[in-house]
N, CA and C of each residue as an Amber inpcrd file, in Angstrom:
protein
   552
   0.8450000  -1.1750000   0.0000000   0.0000000   0.0000000   0.0000000
   0.8850000   1.2310000   0.0000000   0.6330000   2.1710000  -0.9100000
   1.4630000   3.3650000  -0.9510000   0.7660000   4.5140000  -0.2210000
   1.4930000   5.5810000  -0.0060000   0.9850000   6.7330000   0.7530000
  -0.1140000   7.4780000   0.0180000  -0.2330000   7.3060000  -1.3040000
  -1.2890000   7.9840000  -2.0650000  -2.6750000   7.4200000  -1.7450000
  -2.7440000   6.1640000  -1.2600000  -4.0320000   5.5550000  -0.9140000
  -4.6180000   6.1410000   0.3660000  -3.7600000   6.6520000   1.2440000
  -4.2260000   7.1550000   2.5420000  -5.1940000   8.3330000   2.3980000
  -4.9330000   9.3660000   1.5950000  -5.9180000  10.4510000   1.4750000
  -7.2510000   9.9800000   0.8940000  -7.1980000   9.0700000  -0.1080000
  -8.4410000   8.5490000  -0.6760000  -9.2320000   7.7910000   0.3720000
  -8.5300000   7.0100000   1.1830000  -9.1810000   6.2330000   2.2320000
  -9.7780000   7.1630000   3.2820000  -9.0710000   8.2200000   3.6510000
  -9.5870000   9.1680000   4.6390000 -10.8320000   9.8780000   4.1060000
 -10.8150000  10.2340000   2.8330000 -11.9850000  10.8800000   2.2220000
 -13.1500000   9.8970000   2.1950000 -12.8850000   8.6530000   1.8320000
 -13.9390000   7.6280000   1.8080000 -14.5180000   7.4180000   3.1970000
 -13.6710000   7.3640000   4.1980000 -14.1360000   7.1850000   5.5740000
 -14.9620000   8.3920000   6.0270000 -14.5230000   9.5800000   5.6570000
 -15.2630000  10.7850000   6.0290000 -16.6360000  10.8160000   5.3680000
 -16.6910000  10.4410000   4.0970000 -17.9800000  10.3950000   3.3820000
 -18.8880000   9.3470000   4.0240000 -18.3210000   8.1910000   4.3470000
 -19.1080000   7.1320000   4.9880000 -19.6210000   7.6010000   6.3550000
 -18.7720000   8.2240000   7.1300000 -19.1700000   8.7060000   8.4520000
 -20.2760000   9.7520000   8.3400000 -20.1430000  10.6790000   7.4050000
 -21.1760000  11.7020000   7.2110000 -22.4870000  11.0800000   6.7410000
 -22.4000000  10.1000000   5.8520000 -23.6110000   9.4230000   5.3620000
 -24.3300000   8.7190000   6.5000000 -23.5800000   8.0280000   7.3350000
 -24.1780000   7.3430000   8.4860000 -24.8050000   8.3640000   9.4250000
 -24.0950000   9.4470000   9.7050000 -24.6040000  10.4710000  10.6150000
 -25.8770000  11.1110000  10.0670000 -25.9060000  11.4450000   8.7990000
 -27.0760000  12.0990000   8.2010000 -28.2380000  11.1430000   7.9870000
 -27.9870000   9.8350000   8.0280000 -29.0680000   8.8620000   7.8320000
 -30.1170000   8.9350000   8.9380000 -29.7750000   9.5570000  10.0540000
 -30.7520000   9.6950000  11.1360000 -31.9750000  10.4730000  10.6700000
 -31.8300000  11.3230000   9.6670000 -32.9470000  12.1110000   9.1540000
 -33.9800000  11.2490000   8.4320000 -33.6040000  10.0100000   8.1040000
 -34.5890000   9.0920000   7.5130000 -35.7070000   8.7690000   8.5060000
 -35.4640000   8.9990000   9.7940000 -36.4860000   8.7550000  10.8120000
 -37.5200000   9.8820000  10.8960000 -37.1980000  11.0550000  10.4000000
 -38.1160000  12.1930000  10.5090000 -39.5010000  11.8800000   9.9300000
 -39.6180000  11.2750000   8.7490000 -40.9680000  10.9430000   8.2460000
 -41.7200000   9.9690000   9.1530000 -40.9830000   9.1140000   9.8570000
 -41.6320000   8.1920000  10.7870000 -42.3050000   8.9550000  11.9210000
 -41.6120000   9.9650000  12.4400000 -42.1990000  10.7810000  13.5130000
 -43.3740000  11.6070000  12.9890000 -43.2810000  12.0680000  11.7500000
 -44.4230000  12.7770000  11.1500000 -45.6190000  11.8250000  11.0110000
 -45.3590000  10.5840000  10.6570000 -46.4200000   9.5900000  10.5780000
 -47.0800000   9.3450000  11.9240000 -46.2770000   9.3550000  12.9880000
 -46.8400000   9.1980000  14.3280000 -47.7070000  10.4020000  14.7140000
 -47.3670000  11.5720000  14.2080000 -48.2130000  12.7520000  14.4420000
 -49.5710000  12.5480000  13.7700000 -49.5750000  11.9810000  12.5690000
 -50.8390000  11.6670000  11.8900000 -51.6240000  10.6460000  12.7230000
 -50.9390000   9.6310000  13.2520000 -51.6040000   8.6450000  14.1110000
 -52.1930000   9.3180000  15.3510000 -51.4860000  10.2950000  15.8850000
 -51.9880000  11.0690000  17.0390000 -53.2900000  11.7730000  16.6620000
 -53.3470000  12.3450000  15.4770000 -54.5650000  13.0200000  15.0130000
 -55.7140000  12.0210000  14.8860000 -55.4230000  10.8170000  14.4320000
 -56.4520000   9.7700000  14.3310000 -56.9920000   9.4420000  15.7230000
 -56.1080000   9.3640000  16.7160000 -56.5670000   9.1080000  18.0900000
 -57.4180000  10.2540000  18.6340000 -57.0710000  11.4820000  18.3040000
 -57.8880000  12.6270000  18.7290000 -59.2790000  12.5080000  18.1060000
 -59.3360000  12.1660000  16.8260000 -60.6110000  11.9890000  16.1320000
 -61.4270000  10.8770000  16.7970000 -60.7740000   9.7450000  17.0660000
 -61.4370000   8.6180000  17.7210000 -61.9510000   9.0200000  19.1090000
 -61.1540000   9.7490000  19.8630000 -61.5470000  10.2160000  21.1960000
 -62.8020000  11.0740000  21.1100000 -62.8290000  12.0010000  20.1640000
 -63.9810000  12.8970000  20.0280000 -65.2530000  12.1210000  19.6520000
 -65.1280000  11.1130000  18.8060000 -66.2820000  10.2840000  18.4420000
 -66.7960000   9.5400000  19.6750000 -65.8860000   8.9090000  20.4130000
 -66.2980000   8.1760000  21.6110000 -66.9050000   9.1020000  22.6610000
 -66.3240000  10.2850000  22.8190000 -66.8570000  11.2570000  23.7740000
 -68.2640000  11.7010000  23.3680000 -68.4810000  11.9310000  22.0870000
 -69.8160000  12.3350000  21.6280000 -70.8240000  11.2030000  21.8380000
 -70.3990000   9.9460000  21.6630000 -71.2820000   8.7950000  21.9380000
 -71.6450000   8.7500000  23.4180000 -70.6670000   8.9950000  24.2740000
 -70.9150000   8.9900000  25.7180000 -71.9310000  10.0670000  26.0950000
 -71.7220000  11.2650000  25.5900000 -72.6240000  12.3690000  25.9040000
 -74.0270000  12.0860000  25.3550000 -74.1190000  11.5580000  24.1460000
 -75.4220000  11.2890000  23.5260000 -76.1810000  10.1910000  24.2600000
 -75.4630000   9.1910000  24.7920000 -76.1100000   8.0540000  25.4490000
 -76.1940000   8.2020000  26.9700000 -75.6720000   9.2830000  27.5290000
 -75.5110000   9.4120000  28.9760000 -76.7840000   9.1190000  29.7630000
 -77.9210000   9.5220000  29.2560000 -79.1600000   9.3300000  30.0230000
 -79.7810000   7.9530000  29.8200000 -79.2790000   7.1790000  28.8740000
 -79.9140000   5.8920000  28.5630000 -79.0550000   4.6830000  28.8960000
 -77.8220000   4.8870000  29.3620000 -76.9450000   3.7460000  29.6530000
 -76.6650000   3.6670000  31.1470000 -76.2580000   2.4810000  31.5740000
 -75.9670000   2.2560000  32.9820000 -74.5580000   2.6560000  33.3590000
 -74.3180000   2.5710000  34.6680000 -73.0150000   2.9800000  35.2110000
 -71.8670000   2.1270000  34.6770000 -72.1110000   0.8380000  34.5260000
 -71.0600000  -0.0530000  34.0250000 -70.6640000   0.3270000  32.6030000
 -71.6490000   0.5960000  31.7590000 -71.3340000   0.9750000  30.3770000
 -70.6300000   2.3350000  30.3320000 -71.0520000   3.2650000  31.1920000
 -70.3610000   4.5670000  31.2720000 -68.9080000   4.3530000  31.6650000
 -68.7050000   3.4840000  32.6720000 -67.3370000   3.2210000  33.1290000
 -66.4940000   2.6180000  32.0170000 -67.0650000   1.6880000  31.2490000
 -66.3240000   1.0720000  30.1380000 -65.9740000   2.1030000  29.0690000
 -66.9040000   2.9990000  28.7580000 -66.6240000   4.0410000  27.7590000
 -65.5510000   4.9910000  28.2780000 -65.6600000   5.3880000  29.5530000
 -64.6570000   6.2890000  30.1390000 -63.2850000   5.6190000  30.1660000
 -63.2390000   4.3340000  30.5140000 -61.9570000   3.6200000  30.4770000
 -61.4030000   3.5770000  29.0600000 -62.2810000   3.4460000  28.0700000
 -61.8380000   3.5100000  26.6740000 -61.2480000   4.8770000  26.3440000
 -61.8720000   5.9460000  26.8670000 -61.3380000   7.2980000  26.6480000
 -59.9800000   7.4540000  27.3250000 -59.8730000   6.9380000  28.5470000
 -58.5830000   7.0010000  29.2550000 -57.5240000   6.2230000  28.4790000
 -57.9090000   5.0930000  27.9290000 -56.9950000   4.2800000  27.1270000
 -56.4750000   5.0780000  25.9330000 -57.3840000   5.7840000  25.2510000
 -56.9800000   6.6030000  24.1040000 -56.0050000   7.6950000  24.5550000
 -56.2810000   8.3250000  25.6960000 -55.3900000   9.3710000  26.2090000
 -54.0160000   8.7940000  26.5380000 -53.9900000   7.6300000  27.1650000
 -52.6990000   7.0200000  27.5200000 -51.9040000   6.6350000  26.2710000
 -52.5840000   6.1430000  25.2640000 -51.8910000   5.8240000  24.0090000
 -51.3810000   7.1110000  23.3590000 -52.1820000   8.1820000  23.4290000
 -51.7400000   9.4720000  22.8910000 -50.5110000   9.9750000  23.6520000
 -50.5080000   9.7900000  24.9820000 -49.3360000  10.1740000  25.7760000
 -48.1170000   9.3650000  25.3630000 -48.3160000   8.0760000  25.1150000
 -47.2330000   7.2240000  24.6410000 -46.6960000   7.7280000  23.3060000
 -47.6030000   8.0980000  22.4100000 -47.1820000   8.6470000  21.1170000
 -46.3530000   9.9160000  21.2960000 -46.8010000  10.8050000  22.1820000
 -46.0520000  12.0490000  22.4270000 -44.6500000  11.7450000  22.9330000
 -44.5480000  10.7900000  23.8780000 -43.2240000  10.4330000  24.3950000
 -42.3280000   9.9140000  23.2790000 -42.8830000   9.0860000  22.4130000
 -42.0860000   8.5250000  21.3190000 -41.7340000   9.6110000  20.3060000
 -42.7120000  10.4440000  19.9450000 -42.4690000  11.4840000  18.9390000
 -41.4270000  12.4780000  19.4360000 -41.6820000  13.0830000  20.5830000
 -40.7830000  14.1310000  21.0870000 -39.4660000  13.5400000  21.5760000
 -39.5560000  12.5210000  22.4280000 -38.3370000  11.9240000  22.9880000
 -37.4910000  11.2380000  21.9400000 -38.1370000  10.5200000  21.0290000
 -37.3920000   9.8290000  19.9800000 -36.7170000  10.7950000  19.0290000
 -37.4460000  11.8090000  18.6220000 -36.8680000  12.8090000  17.7240000
 -35.6740000  13.4920000  18.4020000 -35.8810000  13.9090000  19.6590000
 -34.8220000  14.5950000  20.4080000 -33.6080000  13.6810000  20.6100000
 -33.8500000  12.4100000  20.8760000 -32.7660000  11.4740000  21.1670000
 -32.0400000  11.0010000  19.9140000 -32.7990000  10.7260000  18.8570000
 -32.2020000  10.0470000  17.7080000 -32.0410000  10.8920000  16.4470000
 -32.7620000  12.0150000  16.3390000 -32.6870000  12.7870000  15.0960000
 -31.9960000  14.1240000  15.3260000 -32.6280000  15.0080000  16.0800000
 -32.0700000  16.3510000  16.2430000 -32.6480000  17.0070000  17.4950000
 -31.9140000  17.9420000  18.0410000 -32.3860000  18.6940000  19.2080000
 -33.5630000  19.5700000  18.8080000 -34.5200000  19.7010000  19.7220000
 -35.6870000  20.5570000  19.4800000 -35.4360000  21.9940000  19.9230000
 -34.3880000  22.2230000  20.7130000 -34.0170000  23.5600000  21.2030000
 -35.1960000  24.2660000  21.8600000 -35.7600000  23.6310000  22.8750000
 -36.9010000  24.1810000  23.5930000 -36.5320000  24.7080000  24.9820000
 -35.2660000  24.9290000  25.2340000 -34.7970000  25.2720000  26.5720000
 -35.5610000  26.4250000  27.2210000 -35.9250000  27.4180000  26.4890000
 -36.6170000  28.5790000  27.0480000 -38.1310000  28.5030000  26.9010000
 -38.6350000  27.4600000  26.2700000 -40.0810000  27.3740000  26.0260000
 -40.8020000  26.9790000  27.3230000 -41.8290000  27.7510000  27.7220000
 -42.5060000  27.4620000  28.9890000 -43.2820000  26.1400000  28.9860000
 -43.6010000  25.6070000  27.8220000 -44.3680000  24.3650000  27.7390000
 -43.5020000  23.1240000  27.5430000 -42.1800000  23.2870000  27.6190000
 -41.3020000  22.1290000  27.4350000 -41.6000000  21.0960000  28.5220000
 -41.8470000  19.8440000  28.1190000 -42.0830000  18.8020000  29.1260000
 -40.8710000  18.6510000  30.0440000 -41.1030000  18.4900000  31.3320000
 -40.0320000  18.3850000  32.3250000 -39.1210000  17.2000000  32.0310000
 -39.7010000  16.0800000  31.6070000 -38.9230000  14.8720000  31.3870000
 -37.9760000  14.9880000  30.2020000 -38.2300000  15.9390000  29.2970000
 -37.4160000  16.0540000  28.0940000 -35.9940000  16.5110000  28.3980000
 -35.8060000  17.2050000  29.5120000 -34.4710000  17.7160000  29.8340000
 -33.4820000  16.6040000  30.1790000 -33.9660000  15.4370000  30.5590000
 -33.0540000  14.3440000  30.8930000 -33.4160000  13.0520000  30.1630000
 -33.8780000  13.2020000  28.9240000 -34.2600000  12.0270000  28.1470000
 -33.0340000  11.4350000  27.4450000 -32.9630000  10.1190000  27.4750000
 -31.9830000   9.3750000  26.6920000 -32.6190000   8.0400000  26.3420000
 -31.9220000   7.2070000  25.6180000 -32.5160000   5.9500000  25.1570000
 -32.9570000   5.0720000  26.3230000 -32.1720000   5.0180000  27.3880000
 -32.5170000   4.1690000  28.5350000 -33.7630000   4.6850000  29.2510000
 -33.8280000   5.9780000  29.5190000 -35.0070000   6.5140000  30.2050000
 -36.2390000   6.4180000  29.3120000 -36.0480000   6.5640000  27.9990000
 -37.1760000   6.4090000  27.0700000 -37.7480000   4.9990000  27.1750000
 -36.8810000   3.9940000  27.2050000 -37.3550000   2.6130000  27.2900000
 -38.1690000   2.3950000  28.5590000 -37.6860000   2.9160000  29.6680000
 -38.3940000   2.7330000  30.9430000 -39.7130000   3.4870000  30.9310000
 -39.7160000   4.7330000  30.4500000 -40.9630000   5.5030000  30.3650000
 -41.9730000   4.8200000  29.4450000 -41.5140000   4.3180000  28.3260000
 -42.4070000   3.6290000  27.3970000 -42.9560000   2.3450000  28.0050000
 -42.1060000   1.6080000  28.7170000 -42.6010000   0.3750000  29.3340000
 -43.6180000   0.6890000  30.4250000 -43.4150000   1.7650000  31.1650000
 -44.3970000   2.1560000  32.1820000 -45.7070000   2.5770000  31.5230000
 -45.6340000   3.2660000  30.4050000 -46.8450000   3.6550000  29.6790000
 -47.5810000   2.4190000  29.1690000 -46.8380000   1.4330000  28.6640000
 -47.4660000   0.1920000  28.1990000 -48.1440000  -0.5490000  29.3490000
 -47.5350000  -0.5280000  30.5230000 -48.1500000  -1.1620000  31.6930000
 -49.4460000  -0.4350000  32.0490000 -49.4320000   0.8930000  31.9870000
 -50.6490000   1.6620000  32.2550000 -51.7580000   1.3330000  31.2700000
 -51.4170000   1.2630000  30.0050000 -52.4060000   0.9340000  28.9620000
 -52.9250000  -0.4840000  29.1740000 -52.0230000  -1.4100000  29.4560000
 -52.4120000  -2.7930000  29.7110000 -53.3150000  -2.8740000  30.9430000
 -53.0370000  -2.0810000  31.9600000 -53.8640000  -2.0690000  33.1740000
 -55.2830000  -1.6180000  32.8640000 -55.4140000  -0.6120000  32.0210000
 -56.7450000  -0.1370000  31.6300000 -57.5010000  -1.2420000  30.8890000
 -56.8090000  -1.9180000  29.9650000 -57.4440000  -3.0210000  29.2370000
 -57.8710000  -4.1360000  30.1920000 -57.0090000  -4.4360000  31.1550000
 -57.3190000  -5.4780000  32.1210000 -58.5150000  -5.0850000  32.9910000
 -58.5700000  -3.8410000  33.4150000 -59.6990000  -3.3590000  34.2090000
 -60.9970000  -3.4410000  33.4050000 -60.9360000  -3.0390000  32.1310000
 -62.1140000  -3.1560000  31.2600000 -62.5590000  -4.6230000  31.1460000
 -61.5980000  -5.5160000  31.0440000 -61.9180000  -6.9440000  30.9440000
 -62.6130000  -7.4310000  32.2050000 -62.0930000  -7.0580000  33.3680000
 -62.6900000  -7.5350000  34.6100000 -64.0600000  -6.9130000  34.8720000
 -64.2490000  -5.6740000  34.4600000 -65.5720000  -5.0480000  34.5940000
 -66.5730000  -5.7480000  33.6810000 -66.1060000  -6.1800000  32.5490000
 -66.9520000  -6.8180000  31.5360000 -66.7150000  -8.3380000  31.5060000
 -66.3350000  -8.9250000  32.6430000 -65.8990000 -10.3260000  32.7140000
 -66.9480000 -11.3120000  32.2340000 -68.2260000 -11.0190000  32.4860000
 -69.2700000 -11.9760000  32.0880000 -69.3450000 -12.1530000  30.5750000
 -68.7760000 -11.2170000  29.8260000 -68.8000000 -11.3190000  28.3690000
 -67.4620000 -11.7840000  27.7950000 -66.5360000 -12.1570000  28.6660000
 -65.2080000 -12.6050000  28.2410000 -65.0380000 -14.0820000  28.5690000
 -64.2520000 -14.7580000  27.7600000 -63.9330000 -16.1470000  28.0790000
 -62.7940000 -16.1810000  29.0870000 -62.7090000 -17.2670000  29.8170000
 -61.6260000 -17.4090000  30.7890000 -60.2620000 -17.4090000  30.0930000
 -60.2040000 -17.9960000  28.9140000 -58.9410000 -18.0480000  28.1640000
 -58.4930000 -16.6340000  27.7840000 -59.4310000 -15.8040000  27.3330000
 -59.1080000 -14.4150000  26.9790000 -58.5850000 -13.6680000  28.2000000
 -59.2800000 -13.8390000  29.3450000 -58.8390000 -13.1520000  30.5630000
 -57.4650000 -13.6420000  31.0100000 -57.2400000 -14.9600000  30.9140000
 -55.9450000 -15.5130000  31.3000000 -54.8250000 -14.9290000  30.4370000
 -55.0440000 -14.8640000  29.1240000 -54.0220000 -14.3280000  28.2320000
 -53.7690000 -12.8520000  28.5090000 -54.8190000 -12.0880000  28.7970000
 -54.6230000 -10.6710000  29.1030000 -53.8130000 -10.4910000  30.3800000
 -54.0770000 -11.3110000  31.3990000 -53.2940000 -11.2510000  32.6410000
 -51.8440000 -11.6240000  32.3590000 -51.6260000 -12.6950000  31.5860000
 -50.2520000 -13.1180000  31.2660000 -49.5040000 -12.0470000  30.4730000
 -50.1760000 -11.4310000  29.5310000 -49.5340000 -10.3630000  28.7490000
 -49.2000000  -9.1820000  29.6520000 -50.1300000  -8.8260000  30.5340000
 -49.8730000  -7.7280000  31.4650000 -48.6770000  -8.0570000  32.3700000
 -48.6400000  -9.2710000  32.9070000 -47.5090000  -9.6710000  33.7540000
 -46.1960000  -9.6590000  32.9770000 -46.2550000 -10.0190000  31.7140000
 -45.0570000  -9.9650000  30.8710000 -44.5560000  -8.5230000  30.7480000
 -45.4900000  -7.5690000  30.5470000 -45.1080000  -6.1540000  30.4950000
 -44.4610000  -5.7260000  31.8140000 -45.0660000  -6.1190000  32.9350000
 -44.5420000  -5.7350000  34.2550000 -43.1480000  -6.3190000  34.4660000
 -42.9860000  -7.6040000  34.1970000 -41.6820000  -8.2530000  34.3850000
 -40.6320000  -7.6280000  33.4610000 -41.0110000  -7.3450000  32.2300000
 -40.0780000  -6.7000000  31.2870000 -39.6520000  -5.3280000  31.7880000
 -40.6060000  -4.5490000  32.3090000 -40.2850000  -3.2060000  32.8110000
 -39.3480000  -3.2890000  34.0130000 -39.6150000  -4.2180000  34.9120000
 -38.7430000  -4.3940000  36.0810000 -37.3480000  -4.8110000  35.6270000
 -37.2700000  -5.7220000  34.6680000 -35.9660000  -6.1670000  34.1610000
 -35.2120000  -5.0200000  33.5010000 -35.9170000  -4.1910000  32.7100000
 -35.2510000  -3.0480000  32.0650000 -34.7650000  -2.0440000  33.1040000
 -35.5930000  -1.7620000  34.1110000 -35.2000000  -0.8110000  35.1500000
 -34.0040000  -1.3430000  35.9330000 -34.0140000  -2.6260000  36.2310000
 -32.9000000  -3.2390000  36.9520000 -31.6230000  -3.1950000  36.1230000
 -31.7420000  -3.5240000  34.8520000 -30.5880000  -3.4780000  33.9480000
 -30.0380000  -2.0610000  33.8500000 -30.9320000  -1.0790000  33.7230000
 -30.5000000   0.3190000  33.6610000 -29.7840000   0.7200000  34.9450000
 -30.3080000   0.2630000  36.0760000 -29.6860000   0.5910000  37.3600000
 -28.2760000   0.0140000  37.4420000 -28.1200000  -1.2430000  37.0120000
 -26.7990000  -1.8830000  37.0260000 -25.8420000  -1.1320000  36.1030000
 -26.3130000  -0.7940000  34.8940000 -25.4520000  -0.0820000  33.9410000
 -25.0600000   1.2850000  34.4820000 -26.0040000   1.9980000  35.0800000
 -25.7070000   3.3240000  35.6390000 -24.6980000   3.2040000  36.7700000
 -24.8850000   2.2160000  37.6440000 -23.9470000   1.9980000  38.7470000
 -22.5630000   1.6740000  38.2080000 -22.4910000   0.8270000  37.1780000
 -21.1940000   0.4830000  36.5870000 -20.5220000   1.7030000  35.9740000
 -21.2950000   2.5780000  35.3260000 -20.7190000   3.8010000  34.7640000
 -20.2050000   4.7200000  35.8670000 -20.9720000   4.8560000  36.9390000
 -20.5590000   5.7070000  38.0590000 -19.2990000   5.1380000  38.6800000
 -19.2810000   3.8110000  38.8880000 -18.0760000   3.1650000  39.4490000
 -16.8800000   3.3560000  38.5390000 -17.0700000   3.2050000  37.2230000
 -15.9570000   3.3610000  36.2820000 -15.4350000   4.7930000  36.2960000
 -16.3260000   5.7690000  36.3630000 -15.8860000   7.1610000  36.4070000
 -15.2050000   7.4830000  37.7410000 -15.6890000   6.8710000  38.8100000
 -15.0770000   7.0850000  40.1250000 -13.6750000   6.5310000  40.1710000
 -13.4650000   5.3510000  39.5800000 -12.1370000   4.7390000  39.5580000
 -11.2090000   5.5170000  38.6430000 -11.7390000   6.0790000  37.5620000
 -10.9090000   6.8450000  36.6180000 -10.4310000   8.1370000  37.2660000
 -11.2320000   8.6870000  38.2010000 -10.8480000   9.9440000  38.8500000
  -9.7660000   9.7590000  39.8960000  -9.5660000   8.5190000  40.3730000
  -8.5650000   8.2790000  41.4220000  -7.2230000   7.9710000  40.8870000
């Protein structure tokens, strides 16, 4: 290998590095798509809310509770979408530069991939809990197999979230220990 190959190789490496770095922008349309999905959930929420208001005098408390739990479910999914849209964009694509904005979510100031995973898993547990509550309120219309699977899926979400939080704690402790040893 002669010395003339080195500049070509450095240029090739620089182009490759820039291409990889700029490829993060391929995710931007995905986040825009999630914004469209958010709008669909708002539309769905408004339809369900109008059904609740229209039927309020003719339905029982159990049916009202099921509809309200459905509305809460839509809100929780919308919250999950917001966390993914804002947190994911901020973490993986580009900074939003909202430091001075009074409406900046508090959690955004310390978001990273690990905290996003834990927040998302907690949101999934909340959504799963709402579904499970709806199932138990409406148990007479559910099969035992359906209820069993919903409980197992919910427990899987809980165990996964605990495992992720534990793993994050171990990794954070190891990083703190490594930095502490490096300082001595």
